[in-house]
N, C-alpha and C positions, 0 to 999 in steps of 0.2 A: 502494501500500499504505499509503504514514503516513496518507492521506488514510482509511483503512478503519480503520489501527490508532488513531489520534484518536477517529473514532466508536466504537469500541468499548471503548475505555479510559472516555469518558465517561458510556457507557451503562452500565459497571460498577460507575461511580460511583466511578474512579480518579481524582480530578481534580487529583493531582498529578501523576500519567501523562500527563495529556492537556496539562497543561502545560510538561512534558518534551520530549515531543513538539514541539510548538510553538516551543518555543527551538530544536530541533533541527533544524527545517525552517529557521528567519532564519540559523542559521548555516551553511546550504547557499548562503545568498546572498553571503557573504566569500568564496566558492571560486569563481575564476573563470577557474580551469583549463583547462575548454572551452567560451573568450570566446564563440564564434559562438550555444551555445544557453545566453548566459545571458537573454535575453529573454524563450524561451520558460521555462525554468527561474524567472524571477520573478512569471510568471503563474499557471504550478501552486502555486508554493507559499504567494504570496499569497491565492489560492483559498484552501488549506489554515488561513491564519491568517484569513480570513474567515469562514469554518465554526467556527473557538474562538472569536472574538467573538461570533457569534452565539448560540452555547450559552453562553457565560456570561451574555451580558446575558438569555438566556430563563431563565436559572434563577434570576439577580438577580431579576427580574422576578415570578416565581413564589415567591420568598420573600415578595413584598410585597403577597402576596394576605389579606386581613383577611375577617373573617366577618361575616356581619349579627346582630347582638345579641342577636332575636329568635328569628329563623328559620332561624339558621346556615348563611344561603345566599354561598357566595364572593363577595366580589367584586376580582376582578382590575383591577390597574391600568390605568387611560385611556392610550388611546395618545401623548395629550400631556401626560403625567403631569409635575408638577412634584418637585423635590428634597423639597419638605415634605411627599408624598403618600408617600413612603417609608416604610417601615416601619424601625426601628430595626438588624432582622435584618438584612433586606437591606443598610442604610447599612454594618454593620460587616463583613459578608461581604464589599462591593465594596471598602472597604479592605485586607482582607486581600489581595483578588486584587493591589491595586495595589504593596501591599507586596513580596508575593512579585516582582512586577515589577522593582522597585526593586534588589532582594539577587541580580537578574542581573549576574555579572561583566563578560561581552562589551559593549559596548557598543553592535553593528548588533541582537543580538538582544533587547535591552531597549530600543529604541527600537522595532525591529517587533512585536513582542507588546502595548507599549505604544500603539503604533498600531492594533493588531486590535484592542484594548477600548478604545478613543476614545468609543465611542459610551456605554460604562457611567459615565462623570462623568457624565451627568445623576443617577445615584443619589446623587451627593456633594454637586452644588451648582448653581445656574442662571447660565447666559450666562456661561459660564467657558471655552468651548470657543476662543475667538479666542486667548485666553493660551496657551492648552494647545498650539494649534497654534504659534503664534510660538514658544514655548520648544522645541517639537519638532524645527521646521525650523532655529533657531540650535544643536541638539545633532548636527544632520545635517553641522553644517561640522566636524566631531570626524572625521570619515571619511576615509581617507587614499586608500583608491580611487574615481579622479572618476566610473568608469562605475556600481559600488556608491553612490557616492552620489547621483545623477543619479535611479536609480530607488526608489531611497530617498522621495527628494523627491517623485517622480511616483504613490509610495502617499500619500503625505503631503497632495499635493493631491487624490488621491479621496477619501481618508476625511475629510479636512477638508469637501469638498463634502456627503456621506453625512450632517454630522452640522450641515448648515447655516451652514457659513463660506464664505460668495460675497464673503467683502471679499477685496481683490489684496494686502494689503502682505504676507502670509505668503509670496505666492506671487510677488510681486515680488522680495522678499529672497531668495527661493529662486534667482530666474532670474541676480537679480546674483550670487547667490555661484558660479552655472553661468558667467557670464563670466568673473569674476573668476578662475576657476580655471583655466578655459582661458587665459585671458590668461599668468599665472603659470606655465603647463605649458610654454606656446609660447616664453614668457620665458627662464626657466632653463634650462641647455640642460647636457647628461652626453655626453662625449666628443664636443662638437664641434654636437651636435645637438638640438633642443629634447626636453625631457623626455618631452614627449607624443608625440612618434615612436618615443622608446625604448621608451616603454610598451608602442606597437603591434607595436615589433621585437620585443618578449621575445613578447610573444601571436601574434607570426608571422602576422600580417596585415598588408595595406596601410594605409598611413595611411585611404586612403579608406573603406576597409571598416573600419576600425574605429573609424573616427567615426560611421559608416551607422548601427552598433550605439546608438546615442544617439538616433538617431530616433523607437523610438514613446515614449519617458520623455520627451524634452525637447516631443515635439507635445503630449503630454499637457496636460504645464504650461502650453503656450501658450493651448492651447484653452480650457483652464481660467480664462487671463486673459482671453482675446480676447469669453469669452461675457460678453454684455449692457457691451462697453467702449463706448468714447466715444473720439474724436480724439485726448482728452487725451492719453489712454493709450496711446495705440501710437505718438504722439511720444515718450512716454517709453523706450518698450520700440526703438524706431528710434535713440535716441540712445542707449541702452547698447549695440545692436548695433554701432554705428560704432565704439565702442570698439574690436573684433575685426575681424578679416576673414574671420571663418567662413562663406562660402556658406551650409553647411547650416544655418546660424540663420537668416540671410534665408529661406530654400526655407520655414521651420517658419513663422515669420513670417507669410510670405504665404499658406500653407494653414489657420493658425488664426485669424487675425481676419476679422472677416466681409467676402464681398466688395465691399458697399457701401460699407467705410471704403477699402478698396484700391483699386477702381476711379476714383474723383474724383482719385487720385494717382497714377495710372497712369506718368503721364511721370519722377516723380520715384523710384516704384521703377524703373525702367528706367536711371535716370540711376545708381542704388545698383546695380543687376543689374549695370550697365559696369562700377563700382568694385570690384565683387566678385573678392576672390582666388580661381579655379578650380584652383586646388594639388590642393585636396581636393573638392572637389566642382562640378562642370560647370555651367557660366553656362545649359545648353540648358535642364535640369533650372527653372534659377530661370525661366527665360522660358515652360514649358510652364506651372506652376506661377501664373505670371503671367496667363497668358491664359484661366487655368481662371477665375481670377475676373472675370476679362472680359464670358467667357459670361455668369456668373451672372447679373452685376450689369452694367446698361450703363451706361458715361461719359456724363458729358453731352453732348448731341450737338454741342455747339463744338470738342468736343478729339477727336471721334474719329476723324478722320481725322489729327489729327498725335498719336494715339496710335500709331495704325498704321504711319504713316511711321517716327515714332523708330523704334519696334520693329523693323520690317520692314527696317529699313534696317541693324540690326545680323546680323538674324537671317539675311539672304539671302546674308551675304558668308561663315557656316559653308562651311568646307570637307568635313568628312565629312558625307557624306550620311545618316549615320544620326542626326545631331545633327538634322542639318535638318528632317527627316521626323518627327523626334517633336515639335516644336513643330509644323511643320505639321497633323499629326493633331489635335491640341488647339486651335491659333488659329485655324486654319479657319472654327470655328462661329461667331467671331465678327464678320467681315466680313458672313459669312452670316447674322447675326442682326440686327446693328445699324447694318451700312454699307450702300454703294448696291450696284448689280450691279456697276459701274463697277471697282471695287473689288475686289470678289468676283474677276471674271475676271482680272484684272491679276494677284492673289496666284497663280492656279492657271496665269497664263503662266508666272511664276515658278517653280512646282512643276513643270511640265514641262522647264522650262531645266535643271532642278535632274537631274531623274529620265530623262531620256533618254539621258544621256553615259553612253555605254560600257552601255547596255540596263540600269542601275541599278534601272527599275522594278519589274524581276522579283526584286526582294530588298526589295522595298515594298508586295506585293501587300494586305494586309491595312490597312496606313496608310493606301492609296490607297482602298481598299474604306469605310475608316469616315469618310474625308474626303468622296467621294460622298455618303454615308448623313446625313451633318450638312446638305451642301447642299440636299439632297430634303427633310428633314425642319423645315428653319428656312425655307422658301421656302414662302410661301401660293398660290404662281400659277404653277405646273407652268411655263406658256409663258413665262413671263418666264425661265427656267432656259435654257430655248432660242436667247435671243437673247445668250448667254454663246459666243463661239467659241471658247473653251478648255475647257467642260464636258467636252463629248462625250468630245473629244480624250483627256483624261483618261480616260474611262472604256472608249475602247478601248486602254488598255492592260494592261487586267485580263484573267485568261482561267483558266480553272479553275472550280472552285467558288465563287472570289470575284464574277467574272463573273458567274454565275447569280444570287448573290445580290442585286448592286447594279440586274441588269437588270430580277429582281421589284421591287424598291422602287422603281426607276424608271416600272415599268408601274402598280402599284399607286398612285403620285402621281397618274398621269397620268389614272386613272380614279376618282380621290375628286372630280374637277367631273365633272358629267354634263350642261357645257353641250357640244354639238356642234362637232369639229375639222372645219377646212377648208383649212387650212396643208398644202400637199402635200409641204412637206418633214419639217415636224413628223410629217406621215402615215407618211411613209415612214422616218424616222429609227425611230416607236413600231412600225411594223411589223417591223424589225430585231430590235429589244427583244424583240419576241412571240416572233419565231422562237427566239432563246436560250433565252428560259423555258422556248417547248413542247417543246424539244429535249433538257431538261435533266428531260426525265421518263423513266423507264426501269422496267425489271421490278420492280428494288427500293422505288419510289416509295409513300410511303404514299396509300391511298385518300383521305384528306385532303387532301393535298396536290396530288393531280391533281385534286378537287374546289376548291381555291381557284383553281388557277392556270387552271380553266377557264373560271371565272366572270370571274376578272381578262379574258382574251380576249375572253371574249362582251362584256362592257364596252367594251372597246376597239372591238370591231367595231362594236357600236349607236353610239359616238359619232363615227364617221367619216360625214362626210357632203359630198356632192361639189354641194351644191345639185341645180339642175335637169341637171346633167348626168350622166342615169340610166344610159348605156351605160357610163360608166366605175365609176358605183358599183357597178356588177353586174361589170364586171370586176374590182373590187378583192377581190367578194366571191369571186370564182371564184380570187383570189389567195391569199386564207385559207385554203379549202379545200385548197389544194394544202399552204400553209405548217402548216396546223393540224392536219392529219387524222387524227391519231390520239387526240384528243377527240370522243366524242359531245356531249358539250354542249354546244360550238361547233360540231359540224356543226347541231346542234338552233337553234341560235342564227341560223344562217347559211340555214336554211331558213326561218326566221320573218323574217327581216330580208328576205330573197328574194321573199317572198308581199308583205312589204309594200310594196317595191317597184313590184309589178305593180299593188297596188292603188293607189297613189301615181300611177299610168299613169292608170289608170281614173277618179280623180277628178280628174286636169288635163285628159283629154278630156273630161269629163262623159259618162261611158258608150259616144262614137261614135269608137270605134278609127279612126283611118287604115292605113293598109296598113304604114306604118315603126312606127307604137305596136302595130297587130296582133302583128308580128313580135317588138316587142321583149319584151312579155307572155309570149308562146308560149317565149321564152330563157329568162327569169326560169321558169317552170314546167319549163321541159327542165332547165334547172339546179336543181332540186327534186327532180323525177325524176329524176336521176343522183346526187344527193346521199344523199338518203333510205336508198337498200338498202344504203351503206357502216355504218351505224349496226347498234348492237350488240341495243338493246334495243327488242324487238318492239313494246311498243306503244307506246313515241313515234314509232315505225316509224308505224305505224297512225293516230296523230291527226296526225302532218304529212301524212301521204296527205290523209288527211280536210281539213285546212286548205288543201292545197295544189289539191286538188280542188274545192272551194267559189269560192276563188279562180278557177280556169278557168272555172268556169261563169259567173260576174260577168263576165268579161270576154272573154264567148262563145267560149271556145276550148272547145266541145263535145266534138270528138275526145281532144282533151289529157285532158278531165275524165272521159271513158270510161276511156280506159287507167289512171289513175290510181284510179280507183274498182276496178277490175277485177284491178289490181296490189297494193292494200286490201283485197280479198276472198280474196285467192290465199292472202295474209300471215296471214289467221287459224288458217288450217293449222298454221303456223308456233309460235300460240300452246303454251305447253306447261301440262300440267296443274297445277302448283306452279311458283310464284316464289319467291326469295330476298329479303327483302326486312329490311332491319336486323339482317339475320343471324337471320331465320328464313325458317322455311318455310310460305309460307300458298297456298289455292288463288288459282288465276288466273281461276276462276268469276265471282267480283264484277265483275272489268276488264273480262272479254269481253261480260260484262253491260252494262257501262256504256258501252261503246264500240260496241256494239250499237246501244244506243238512239239516240245521236249520228247513226250512220252514217242510220239508218231516218230520221231528219226532215231528214237532208239528202237521201235518196234520193225524199223526196216529188215533188220539181220535177227532177230527171233526167229527160231526156225517156226513152221507149223508142228501140229501134234497127228501123232500114229490114228487115231482114233479121233479124236475131235476135228479133225481137219488145218486145212492152213492157215486158214484165219480166224482160230477161234480166239485170241486174242481182240482181234480188230470187232467180230462179229459182239462179245464180251463188253465192247468197250461202247459199240451204236446202240446195244439194249439199255444200260446205265443210261446213256444221254437220252436215248428215249421216253424211260419210264421218269427221268426230272421233268421237273414242272419250270418250265423257261416263260421268262417273261413277256407278254405281248408288247408285237411292233419293237423287237429289236434283234440284232444281226448276229447275236455271240453264235445257237447254235449254230447259224449257215458259216459262220467263219470257219468253227470246230470241223466241221464237215469238210469246207475247202481241204483244210490240213489232212485229213484223211484222205481226201483224193490224192490227195498228192501223196501221201505215204505208201495207198493203193499203185498210181503210177510207178513210181519207186521197184515196189517190189515184182512186178510181174515182168520186168524187163531181165531179158537174158542174165546178163551180170548187174549186178548189185553195186549201186557207186562204192561202196567202202563191206568191208569181210572183217570177222572176228575170229584170230588165228584157230587151227583147227572145232571151228565150230563151221555147222554145214546148214548153211541156210536154204530160202525156199528156192531161189535162184538153182540151187543145185539139186534141192530133194526134186522140186515141182518144174524141171526144165523141159520145154517143149509138150508137159500135158494140157491140153485142151479144154478139160475140165476145168483144170487151175483159173485157166484164163477168164474162163466164160464166169467162173466163181466171182473172180474179181470184177470184168465187166457189170455184172448183177449188183453188185453192191453199189458201183460209181455212179449207175445208172439211178438208183435209189436215192444216193444223197443229192444227185443233181434233180430232182425231182422236186425235192424237200425245198432247196434254196429257189427255184422257179415261185415255188409256193410262196418262198417268204419274198418274195417279190414281189408279187400279184398281192399278196397282205399288205405290204408297205405301200402298195399305189394306191389305194383304198380308201388308205388314214386322210386325213385333215391335216395331221398335226405338221408343220415345218420341219420341227428337226427329222420326221419320217422320210423325208423327200432326202434330207442329207443323206441319211441312213442307208434308204435304198440305191442311190447314186454311188456312195463306199462301197457298198456289197457287190454290185455291178461293178464294178472296176476290178475289185479283187477276183470276181471270176471270169471276168476275160481275160485278166493278165495269166490266173490256173491255166486256163483257156489252151491260148497261145505258147504256154511254156510245156507243158506235161501233159500234153493230149495229142493224138494223133487227128489231123485236121481231115474231116469227114465232112459231108454232107451235112450231120446234126450238128457238130461242134463249132462247126462254120456256122450255124443257124443261132447256136446259142453265144457263141462269141458276140456273131454283132448285134443279136440284142441288147447284150450285158455293155456293150460299145455307145450303142446310143443312147443309152439309158444313163450311163457316166459322164459323158461329153454336158449333158445337159444343164449340171452341176456348176455351180462356180470354182469347187471346193474340189472339184476330182476332174474337170477338163483337162487342168494341163498336164496330169500323169496319165489320164486317157491318151492323148497327144502324143508323149514319152513311148508310151506300150505302141503309139499306131508306126510312130517311127521305128520302133525294134520289128516291126512288124513289116515294115520297108525293106528291111534288111535281110528276111528272110531268105536263104538261096531256096528257087522250085525244083521240088523234088523230082528226081531225072525216071524214076519210074513208073509216074503218071504218065497214063494214056496222052495223046495227042488231044490238043487243046488246049483251055485253060484251066491252070493247076490251082489246088486247094489255095493257095496261096493266095494266089492271084483275085479269085472269087471272095475270101475271106477281106481283100483287102479293097476289091469293088460295095460290097456288102456293105462296110465300114466307112464309105465314103460318104 
């Protein structure tokens, strides 16, 4: 409210009232009755004072605007203005403000308001801030309450830096004043106790808690001193510190100076910590702060072991496990980052010895988690971590959410390096880690979290390599399927690597399978055949069936490949009409078309069945497509039929476009068989009939999109006819009709013209009888 009142009074041109509010705020800093909240009160009130100072400065600057004598354009003061640039009116107004401040009777409000307006001295003179802050610093020595004086010095340190006073003379004098005040109050006694303890007692606070109230202000002063400091200045500060035994000040020194100054002198600081009086401030916090410096800036290599031995020789004797673990939580990063694995392992062993007694580890789950995470973060080679026999025992002490987080971090660290892993011990450990991470997934887990875990486990599976022991590799995949069976992405990866295992076997034997290798390949295919149905995503299952079927054919497992293709074709019935992708519902037709296209290319080389006929898979596919409910006024089914027509045109040739080694396809099994050729032609005719019916249906529709779809389908039919079919009277008629439809729509006209140019390049068949060839007839019909 006081902040709002200040702004309101200023906006209403009530300058005196605004000054009174600033003075009232400053007086509140004299009140230490609720001493626990003094640091918070200091922040709130100095924010108001800063606002007041900014308002006065902006007003003075506004009164320094001059106007161009010709154009009457206002020219404001530049940012780096000098006192000579200020107008007499602004200078006189500035003096009036400082006269008003000087007339404030109470010392503390007078000092605080002057500090708030310290930047306004720029309107009176140049380069006088050094003497001003020095003068105010001396005035602060007159404050009777040490806590009030310390926070006033902190405010002066901040305002001094705002006006460019980066020298340390006034900061050092204020620090010396604090030390001298502390010494005096600890030396002078009241009723047999030091005066400072008496002040804390009257405040109804323990001495340690009372001294902790000084922390924000004193730490800020030391940070200002330590900024861009040098070793000589650090020596001066330490020398002054030695005049007192206040360990809190030593902690502020360690936290305020640059780690690059602290680390080379870590042994000296360790000795200071040993000698420090921990009556009011515990030593373990000093070691924790020192450890933070050693982590950030590495000490010289020749001193690291000595520093570690010197400090840990003291820390390991801590009887209180809370103090011990507070140091370990920070200090563990020093050996993890800058020392050898042996030294890190020894420290972990010491940690285990301390926390295993009386099951203390249950009270330090968070600290142990941080220890494990820091080791993982600072070790670039994951496998080296497992050369330490004390790391996993530390991890084994964790449970609950902490255990899950650490195990996930271990898995992430393991997966960063994509090189294969062959160590059976490491594989077993990581398998157990993966199980913990996998089992952490529940119904409340976010999709993104599930995806991340699945990706990690997939990478883990792909990293494991048993070399030429392929059976052991397959057994590992079986164990992974059992352990990680809740994640489709992991099962997909398992199918892919199992297929890769079958292909690796094929490569090793160079396609000449023995009884043993053929049985192993069948085992790999059976593994995939069992795994795929347990997945949810229908298209993932379809493509994995296709991949496995291809692998089975290549490895001469024809019965297995037939079973896979039959399962795949049967699964098409389960493809829904619509899919949800990225929270959007889309038609599944496009994906189904793409899949059937991939399937058709593979069915070219699949041999026919001795009892069910040469086209048993094609007929099964057509039956599934016929039973499916298709959307009206769409062309997806006709597009699929065109893909199947392309397949049939390929398999009826005397020699197929490609072959699989040691697999006799239909071009060998049914070469020259007129019944086979007639059967293929009958299927093609039935499919063409369906396509022409679809074109007629679209023609009757009044929807504009149907016209576009009809032209698109006609173009694809024309293209398929001139590329795949043998031109005769019927095919030429169909092609000509399709071309005329395609060229009527602007989206397909260009493509139709390109097809026509292709047709013009086709050679005339020399075997045709004299007269106009079929190509010429088609060109004429399309013209």
